[in-house]
Structures are given as structure tokens and as C-alpha cells.
N, C-alpha and C positions, 0 to 999 in steps of 0.2 A: 409447553414448549416456549422458550423465550423468543426464538426467531420469528415465529408466526403467531401473532395474537388472534384470538377468536374473531374479533371484529376490528377491521382496519378503518378508522375514520379518516375523513379528509384532512382534519387537523393533524392527526398523527402522521399521515403520509407527507404532508407539506413540511412538518417539523423535521421528519427524518431526512427528507431531501435537502433541506436547508443545512442541517448538520453535516450531511455528506459533502455537499459542495463547499462548505466552509472548511472542513477538515482536510478535504482533498488537496487544496492549494498549499496548506501548511505542511502536510506530509510529503508531497512531491518536492516542495522547496527544501525541506530538511534533507531528504534523500539525495538531491542533487548537490547540496552543500557538503554532505558527507563524502560523496564521490569526488568532488572537487578537492577536498582535503587529502584524500587517499592518493591522488595522482596529480602531481604538479604539472604534467604536460597538458592536462585538460582533455585527453582522449577518452578517459573513463567517463567523465561527465557528459561528453558528447554522445558516447554510446548509450549511456543510461537514459539520456533524453530521447534518443531514437527508439530504444526498447520500450520506454514509457508510452510514447505515442503509438507504437505498434500494438502494445497491449490495450490501449484505449480503443483502437480501431478493431482489433480482433476479439476483445472481451465479450461484447454482446453476442457474437456468433458462437463462441464457445459456450457461453451461458445458455443459449437457446437449445443446445444439445442436451442439457440437463433438465429441461422443462418436460413435464408430463401434463396430461389433460387435467386442468384444474388444481395442480399441485406444484407449488414453487419450492417445496422443501429440499429436493435434491440440489437445485440450483443454489439455494442459500447455504446449504451445508458445504457444497463444493467451494463456494466463494469464501466461506469462513476458513476452510482448510487451506486454500491458496493464500489467504491473508496471513494466517498463522505461520505458514511455511516461509513467507516473505520476511516476517519479523524474525524468525529463527535464523534465517540466512544473513540478516543484517546485524545481528547482535555481535558476532565475533569480530567483523571488521571495525565496528564502532568502538567496542571495548579495547581492541588493539590500538586504535588511533588515540583513544583517551589515555592509555598507558604511555604511549610514545610522547604525547603532549605533556603529561605530568613529568616524565623523565627529563624532557628538554627544559622544563621550568626549574627542576631541581639542579640541573647541570649549570645553570646560569649563575 
């Protein structure tokens, strides 16, 4: 199983956390930039920021519901599923925005 190695060393854990916190800021910044491009009024970016903070606050509580005694697998699979769902929900608006941007460049 890729998500859970047999032995999790301290170095492996520290490396994973460093990668998570490095990528987290990049991903959130990108998503807020995409929402700002989709809505010129800025309301969507504001709502996205609030939803992001609400998710950060409630995420650990939701994840705790998936924990079982000594087994983190359900929590990791649920997190992976939510992550993939988020990517799938983001693909259509981003590709639409790219198409609109390309069409506006061609029209110039």
C-alpha cells in the first residue's frame, strides 16, 4: 500500500510534513488566483478564502471521525478521495477560463 509504509521513520515524517506545508501555500494561492480571475467583483475569491479557512478549522474534526484504533487507512483514503474530488471540480472552471483567455488573445 502506497499511502502507509510499513515503517514510518522520523526523517520520512519530517520530509512529508515539509512537502505538505510547502505545497499547501502554492496550491491555495493558485486556487485563490483562479477564483479571482473567474469573478471580477472579488466576491468569489472572498468566499473561497472563507471556505478554505473553514475547511482548515473543521478538517481535523472530520478526519478524526475516520480514525480507528491503530489504523489511519480510512482517514488517508477519505483525504485522498476528497482531494481528487476537489481536483475534478476545479478542472472545468480552469479549462473554461483558459479557453476564454485564448479566445480573447486571438480576438486582439
